[in-house]
C-alpha positions in Angstrom: 178.2 157.9 74.6 176.0 155.3 73.1 172.3 155.5 73.2 170.0 152.8 73.3 166.1 152.2 74.7 164.8 150.3 77.5 161.5 149.4 78.1 159.9 150.3 81.6 156.7 148.1 82.6 155.0 147.1 85.6 152.8 148.4 88.2 152.5 152.3 88.9 152.6 152.9 92.6 151.9 156.2 94.5 154.2 157.9 97.0 151.9 156.3 99.8 152.5 152.9 98.4 148.7 152.6 97.2 147.5 151.4 93.8 146.4 154.4 91.4 143.2 154.3 89.5 144.3 156.7 86.7 147.2 158.9 85.9 150.3 159.7 84.0 154.0 159.5 84.5 156.3 161.7 82.9 159.9 161.3 82.4 161.8 164.4 81.3 165.9 164.4 80.2 167.1 167.1 82.3 169.8 168.0 79.7 171.1 167.3 76.0 173.5 165.0 74.9 175.4 163.8 71.9 174.9 160.6 70.0 176.9 159.7 66.8 177.5 163.6 65.7 173.8 164.8 66.4 172.4 166.0 69.5 169.4 164.3 71.5 167.5 167.0 72.9 165.8 167.1 76.3 162.4 165.6 76.1 159.3 164.0 77.9 158.3 160.4 77.6 154.6 160.1 78.8 152.8 156.9 79.9 148.9 156.8 80.7 148.4 154.5 83.7 145.9 151.6 82.5 144.5 149.6 85.1 147.6 150.4 87.6 150.2 149.3 84.7 152.8 151.6 82.9 154.4 150.8 79.5 157.4 153.0 78.1 160.4 153.6 76.8 163.6 155.5 77.8 166.9 156.8 76.1 169.5 155.0 78.0 173.6 154.8 78.0 175.1 151.5 76.7 176.1 149.0 79.3 179.2 150.0 81.0 178.7 153.6 80.1 176.2 154.4 83.0 178.7 156.8 84.9 181.0 159.6 83.9 183.9 160.7 85.8 185.0 164.2 85.9 187.4 165.7 88.6 187.4 162.2 90.3 183.5 162.3 90.9 181.3 159.4 89.2 177.9 160.8 88.1 175.1 159.5 86.1 175.6 159.9 82.2 171.7 160.6 81.5 169.3 161.6 84.0 165.7 162.0 84.2 162.9 164.2 86.3 160.1 161.2 87.0 156.8 163.1 87.9 153.7 160.6 88.8 150.4 162.2 88.5 147.4 160.2 89.6 144.5 159.5 91.8 144.2 157.1 94.1 142.2 154.1 93.9 141.4 154.1 97.2 139.7 157.3 98.0 140.1 159.3 94.6 142.8 161.7 96.0 145.1 163.3 93.5 148.9 163.1 94.1 151.8 164.3 92.2 155.4 163.8 93.2 159.0 164.3 91.2 162.2 162.2 91.3 165.4 162.2 89.9 166.4 159.0 88.7 169.6 158.0 86.7 169.0 156.5 83.3 169.6 152.4 83.8 172.2 151.6 81.5 172.3 147.8 79.7 169.4 146.3 77.8 166.0 144.4 78.4 163.0 145.2 80.1 162.8 147.1 83.3 160.1 147.0 86.2 159.4 150.5 87.0 159.5 149.9 90.8 163.4 149.3 90.3 164.0 152.7 88.7 162.9 154.3 91.5 164.7 151.9 94.0 168.1 153.5 94.3 166.2 156.7 95.3 166.7 160.5 94.4 170.4 161.0 92.0 172.3 163.5 93.8 174.4 165.3 91.3 178.1 166.9 92.1 178.3 170.7 92.1 180.9 170.6 89.3 181.4 174.0 87.3 180.0 173.8 83.6 182.1 174.3 80.4 180.8 177.6 80.2 181.5 178.5 84.0 185.0 177.2 83.6 185.6 179.5 80.3 184.1 182.4 82.1 186.6 182.0 85.3 189.6 181.6 82.7 188.9 184.8 81.0 188.4 186.7 84.1 191.6 185.3 85.2 193.4 186.3 82.1 192.1 189.8 82.2 193.7 190.5 85.5 196.8 189.6 84.6 199.7 190.9 82.5 199.7 189.1 79.1 203.0 188.7 77.5 203.6 189.3 74.0 203.2 185.6 72.9 200.0 185.5 74.5 198.7 188.5 73.0 199.8 187.3 69.4 198.0 184.1 70.5 194.6 185.8 71.5 194.8 188.0 67.9 195.1 184.8 66.1 192.1 183.1 68.0 189.9 186.3 67.4 190.8 186.3 63.7 190.0 182.9 63.6 186.5 183.3 65.1 185.9 186.1 63.0 186.5 183.8 59.9 184.1 181.4 61.2 181.6 183.5 61.7 181.8 184.9 58.3 181.6 181.7 57.0 178.6 180.5 59.2 176.6 183.6 58.1 177.3 183.0 54.6 176.5 179.2 54.4 173.6 179.4 56.8 170.4 178.0 55.0 167.3 177.7 57.1 166.0 175.0 54.6 168.4 172.7 56.3 167.0 173.0 59.9 164.6 169.7 60.5 161.6 169.7 62.7 162.5 168.5 66.4 160.1 165.5 67.3 159.7 166.6 71.2 158.5 163.2 72.3 160.1 159.6 72.3 157.1 157.5 73.3 153.4 158.5 74.5 149.9 157.7 74.2 148.3 157.9 70.3 145.1 159.4 70.0 144.0 156.0 69.0 144.8 154.5 72.6 147.9 152.7 70.9 151.3 152.9 72.9 154.0 154.7 70.6 157.3 152.7 70.6 160.2 155.2 70.5 162.9 154.3 67.9 166.4 155.8 66.7 164.3 157.7 64.1 161.9 159.0 66.5 165.0 160.9 68.7 164.9 164.6 69.3 167.5 165.2 66.7 169.0 168.3 64.6 170.9 167.2 61.6 171.8 168.6 58.3 173.9 171.8 58.5 177.3 170.7 59.8 177.5 167.6 57.8 177.1 169.2 54.7 179.4 172.2 55.0 182.8 171.3 56.9 183.5 168.0 57.9 182.8 169.0 61.5 182.9 171.9 63.6 184.3 171.7 67.4 182.1 172.8 70.0 184.6 175.7 70.5 184.4 176.9 66.8 180.5 176.7 66.5 179.5 180.4 65.9 176.4 181.5 67.2 173.6 183.1 64.9 172.6 186.6 65.4 169.1 187.1 66.8 168.3 190.0 64.6 169.4 188.3 61.2 167.2 185.1 62.3 164.1 187.5 62.9 164.8 189.2 59.6 165.3 185.6 57.8 161.7 184.4 59.1 160.1 188.1 58.3 161.5 187.7 54.7 160.1 184.2 54.4 156.6 184.9 55.8 156.2 188.2 54.1 155.4 190.1 57.5 157.7 192.8 56.2 155.9 193.4 52.7 154.4 197.0 51.8 151.4 197.2 49.1 152.4 198.7 45.9 150.6 199.7 43.0 151.7 197.6 39.8 148.8 198.6 37.6 151.1 199.7 34.7 153.2 196.5 35.0 150.3 194.3 34.6 148.8 193.1 30.7 145.8 191.0 29.9 146.9 187.7 28.7 150.4 188.1 30.5 151.2 185.5 33.1 153.4 186.3 36.0 155.1 184.7 38.8 155.5 185.2 42.2 158.9 185.6 42.9 158.8 187.2 46.1 159.8 184.1 48.1 156.6 184.5 50.7 152.6 184.4 49.9 151.7 187.4 47.6 148.4 189.1 48.3 146.7 190.8 45.3 143.9 193.3 45.2 142.4 194.4 42.0 139.2 194.4 40.2 137.7 192.6 36.7 135.9 194.9 34.8 132.5 194.2 32.9 133.2 192.1 30.1 132.4 188.4 29.0 135.4 186.1 29.8 137.5 188.3 31.6 138.5 185.4 34.2 141.4 185.8 37.0 143.4 182.3 36.7 146.0 180.9 38.7 148.6 177.9 38.0 151.0 176.3 39.8 153.5 175.6 36.8 152.2 178.1 34.1 150.7 175.1 32.0 147.6 173.9 33.9 145.4 177.1 34.9 142.4 177.2 36.9 139.9 180.3 36.9 139.2 181.6 40.4 137.2 184.6 39.7 135.3 186.0 36.7 133.2 189.1 35.6 130.0 188.9 33.3 128.6 191.6 30.9 126.6 193.2 33.8 128.8 193.1 36.7 132.2 193.7 37.6 134.1 191.6 40.1 136.8 192.8 43.0 139.6 190.3 43.2 141.6 189.7 46.7 143.7 186.9 46.5 147.1 185.2 48.0 149.4 183.9 45.5 151.8 181.0 47.3 155.6 181.3 46.3 156.3 180.0 42.7 153.0 180.3 41.7 151.5 182.0 38.5 148.7 184.0 37.8 147.1 185.8 35.2 143.7 187.7 33.7 142.7 186.7 30.3 140.8 189.0 27.8 141.4 192.8 26.8 141.7 194.2 30.2 143.1 197.7 31.8 143.0 197.5 35.6 141.6 200.9 37.3 144.2 199.8 40.2 146.1 196.6 40.6 147.9 196.2 44.0 150.2 193.7 45.2 151.7 193.3 48.8 155.7 192.8 48.1 
C-alpha cells in the first residue's frame, strides 16, 4: 500500500456540538503497515486546539487504496483511534471522547468535521495471520501425516533452523535505527511540526544489507536472553572489579578496549608531575588529576570506549582497580 499525508484543519467540535476553549486531539494508528520495504509503526499525531482550531497531518492510503478486501469483506486499509480532550468554552467542563475513524484516502486538505462524519468504523471479525497459522497447525497435528507430508515438515524445520542460525550470526545492534514515535505535534517553541516521509516511524538497515529480502514467514525471532546479554555487554552492567596493578606501568598508554565505559580506581602517590591523563586518539592528552610534593591523589574516573589513559613519571601504584 502506498502512503501519503493529508492535512486536517478546521474548527474542533466537542461531542455536545460546543466549541472548546483549550485542549488537544490525538490520532493514533491502530496497527502497523508496510511502505516500500519498511515498517510504519503505530504513532500518535497530536494537535493542540488553538482558539478552537486544529491543524495536523495524518498518514493515509493513496487514492483508490482506501479499502482492502479479505474473505469477501471490505474494510479500511488504515484506521485511527481519534481522541478529543478539551474544555468547553461555555462552562469550562472537561470532556473526553474517542472515535475510531478510517484514514481518508486521496490528497488535499480535509475539514476536521468531515473526518468524523462517517461515524465509528466497524472492523470485521476476521482471523489474523497468526490465528490462521495456529488453527492450521492444530488441524495438522490431529491428522495422520503421510510420508510426503512428514518429509516436507522436516525440510521446513531444517530451513527454519538454518535461517535462525544465519540471523543470529549476522545480527548487528548498531544497524537498528531509533524510532520516531511522533509524526506531528506542537514543538516547544509553539511551531506546528509538519510530518514528512523522513519523519515516519521506520525500521531500516538490517534486511536490505543482508539478503535481498526476507519473506515474512522466513523472519527469525531474536532470543530475548541473547538481546539482554548483548545490552549488558554494551553497557558494562556485567563487568567486575579487577586488580590490574601488576599490568600498569607509568608512561605507558592503555586503551579501553572493553566495548563499554571503563571505571578506574587508583591513587597517585606524592611526587611532582604525577599526572593522570586521558586522550581520545592517543596523541592529544588532557590531564584530569595530579599529585604534588605534599599530597597524594585518589583517582576515580570513567574512560569512554576506545579512549586512552596513562600516568606520567615514575609511579608504582599500590593498587590499580578496573571494572572489566
